[in-house]
C-alpha positions as CSV (number, residue, x, y, z in Angstrom):
1,M,-23.5,19.8,-10.4
2,M,-25.6,22.4,-10.0
3,F,-23.3,25.2,-8.7
4,R,-20.8,25.7,-11.8
5,L,-21.9,28.5,-13.8
6,N,-23.0,27.8,-17.6
7,Q,-19.8,27.9,-19.6
8,K,-20.7,28.7,-22.7
9,H,-17.2,29.2,-23.6
10,S,-15.1,26.7,-22.4
11,K,-12.6,24.4,-24.1
12,N,-14.6,21.6,-22.3
13,L,-18.3,21.8,-23.8
14,G,-19.2,18.4,-24.9
15,K,-16.7,16.5,-23.3
16,T,-17.8,13.6,-20.7
17,S,-16.2,14.6,-17.1
18,C,-14.6,11.4,-16.0
19,T,-12.8,9.6,-18.7
20,M,-10.7,7.5,-15.7
21,D,-11.7,4.4,-15.3
22,G,-12.0,2.9,-11.9
23,D,-10.8,-0.3,-12.3
24,A,-7.5,0.7,-14.4
25,L,-7.1,2.3,-10.8
26,L,-7.1,-0.6,-8.9
27,S,-5.5,-2.6,-11.5
28,A,-2.2,0.0,-11.3
29,Q,-1.6,-1.0,-7.6
30,S,1.5,-2.9,-7.2
31,L,2.4,-4.2,-3.5
32,P,5.4,-6.2,-4.8
33,A,6.6,-3.1,-6.7
34,A,6.1,-0.9,-3.6
35,I,8.1,-3.8,-1.4
36,L,10.7,-3.8,-3.9
37,A,11.0,-0.1,-4.2
38,A,10.7,0.9,-0.6
39,V,13.8,-2.0,0.3
40,M,16.2,-0.4,-1.5
41,V,15.6,3.0,-0.6
42,V,15.8,1.9,2.8
43,I,19.3,0.5,1.7
44,L,20.4,3.3,-0.2
45,M,19.5,5.8,3.2
46,N,21.1,4.3,5.7
47,L,24.7,3.1,2.8
48,I,24.2,7.1,2.2
49,W,23.5,7.2,6.7
50,M,26.7,5.3,7.3
51,T,28.8,6.6,4.7
52,S,28.1,10.7,5.2
53,A,28.8,9.5,9.3
54,S,31.6,8.2,8.7
55,L,33.3,10.3,6.5
56,L,32.3,13.8,8.9
57,N,32.9,12.1,12.1
58,R,29.5,12.9,13.1
59,V,26.3,10.9,13.7
60,F,23.5,12.5,12.4
61,P,20.2,10.7,14.6
62,W,17.8,13.2,13.0
63,Y,18.8,11.1,10.0
64,A,16.3,8.7,10.8
65,I,13.4,11.1,10.0
66,I,14.7,12.0,6.9
67,Q,15.0,8.4,5.6
68,G,11.0,8.4,6.1
69,I,10.3,10.7,3.3
70,P,11.7,8.8,0.6
71,V,10.4,5.5,2.0
72,G,6.9,7.3,1.7
73,Y,7.2,9.0,-1.9
74,A,8.9,5.3,-3.4
75,V,6.0,3.5,-1.8
76,R,3.6,6.0,-3.4
77,L,5.1,5.9,-6.8
78,A,6.1,2.6,-7.2
79,G,2.7,1.1,-5.2
80,E,0.6,3.2,-7.0
81,G,-1.9,2.5,-4.0
82,L,-5.2,3.3,-3.0
83,D,-6.1,1.3,0.3
84,W,-4.6,0.5,3.5
85,R,-2.3,-1.9,2.3
86,F,0.2,0.9,0.7
87,P,0.7,3.6,4.2
88,V,1.0,0.5,6.4
89,L,3.8,-1.0,4.2
90,A,5.4,2.7,4.4
91,A,5.5,2.9,8.0
92,V,7.0,-1.0,8.6
93,L,9.8,-0.3,6.1
94,A,11.0,3.4,7.9
95,W,10.4,2.0,11.1
96,V,12.8,-0.7,10.3
97,G,15.3,1.3,8.7
98,A,15.7,3.6,11.2
99,Y,16.5,0.8,13.5
100,T,18.7,-0.8,10.6
101,G,20.6,2.4,9.9
102,N,20.9,2.8,13.4
103,F,22.1,-0.4,14.2
104,M,24.7,-0.1,10.4
105,L,25.9,3.0,12.3
106,A,27.3,1.3,15.8
107,A,28.6,-1.5,13.7
108,D,30.6,0.9,12.0
109,T,31.6,2.7,15.4
110,A,32.7,-0.4,16.3
111,A,34.3,-1.5,13.5
112,D,35.9,1.3,14.1
113,E,37.1,0.5,17.7
114,F,38.0,-2.6,16.9
115,G,40.3,-1.7,13.6
116,T,38.5,-4.0,11.2
117,S,35.4,-4.0,8.7
118,T,32.2,-3.1,9.1
119,L,30.8,-6.3,7.5
120,Q,33.6,-8.6,9.8
121,I,31.6,-6.9,12.6
122,I,28.3,-8.0,11.4
123,S,29.1,-11.3,9.9
124,N,30.1,-12.1,13.7
125,M,27.0,-10.9,15.6
126,S,24.9,-12.9,17.8
127,E,21.3,-12.8,19.5
128,W,23.6,-11.2,22.0
129,T,25.1,-8.5,20.1
130,L,21.5,-7.4,19.2
131,G,20.3,-7.9,22.9
132,L,23.2,-5.7,23.5
133,Y,22.5,-3.5,20.5
134,F,19.2,-2.5,22.0
135,N,20.1,-2.0,25.6
136,E,22.7,-0.3,25.4
137,V,22.7,1.8,21.8
138,V,19.5,2.4,21.4
139,N,17.7,4.6,23.3
140,S,14.0,7.2,23.9
141,V,14.9,9.9,21.8
142,D,15.8,7.0,18.7
143,H,12.0,5.2,19.5
144,V,10.3,8.7,18.8
145,Y,12.9,8.9,15.5
146,A,11.8,5.7,14.7
147,L,7.9,6.2,14.8
148,S,7.9,9.6,13.2
149,A,9.8,8.3,10.3
150,A,7.3,5.8,10.0
151,G,4.2,8.5,10.1
152,I,5.7,10.8,7.2
153,A,6.1,7.5,5.1
154,A,2.4,6.1,6.1
155,F,1.5,10.4,5.4
156,L,3.1,10.3,1.5
157,A,2.7,6.5,1.0
158,Q,-0.9,6.7,-0.5
159,R,-1.1,7.7,-4.2
160,R,-2.7,11.2,-4.7
161,L,-5.7,11.4,-7.0
162,G,-7.0,14.0,-9.0
163,R,-10.6,15.0,-9.5
164,S,-11.5,12.9,-12.7
165,E,-9.7,9.7,-10.7
166,E,-11.6,10.2,-7.1
167,Y,-14.6,10.5,-9.0
168,A,-14.5,7.5,-11.5
169,L,-13.4,5.9,-8.0
170,R,-16.2,6.4,-6.3
171,T,-18.5,5.7,-9.0
172,H,-16.8,1.9,-9.4
173,K,-17.5,1.1,-5.5
174,S,-21.0,2.4,-6.0
175,D,-21.7,0.1,-8.7
176,Q,-20.0,-2.9,-7.4
177,P,-22.7,-4.8,-5.3
């Protein structure tokens, strides 16, 4: 605090600068809540992707990238994570969500071609179906979109701390042996 000017008329005179507790910040983390929220967001975003593609008769491959934004925010808000697990979780689930969304689009297109439902197509799939899907439907652009979604989700997943929270966490870590 050596570079701060004296505040003779401040509202904050007499108050301590750190009212946060480092233990409270660390105990607020919840990996199961982050997993649940991110999985729900992936399912919802895949349904929106599939529905919009079938209603407009267009495939939006860049939607996989956009899907990374709400996945990252869901992990941040539900998990309140401060360590490496939360960005990794968001990246993995956004990456998986990009491929599952693309798969749901392919299943919906196949269902329209065969005159059946998407659920019927999914229920009749085998390991050969997934091999065929990755060989014929997925291309290099889909991999780039999935990795971009993972990067965006990882960037947005970690909790942002205020000045007092950062100070509390730093002092808590320095107090630990």
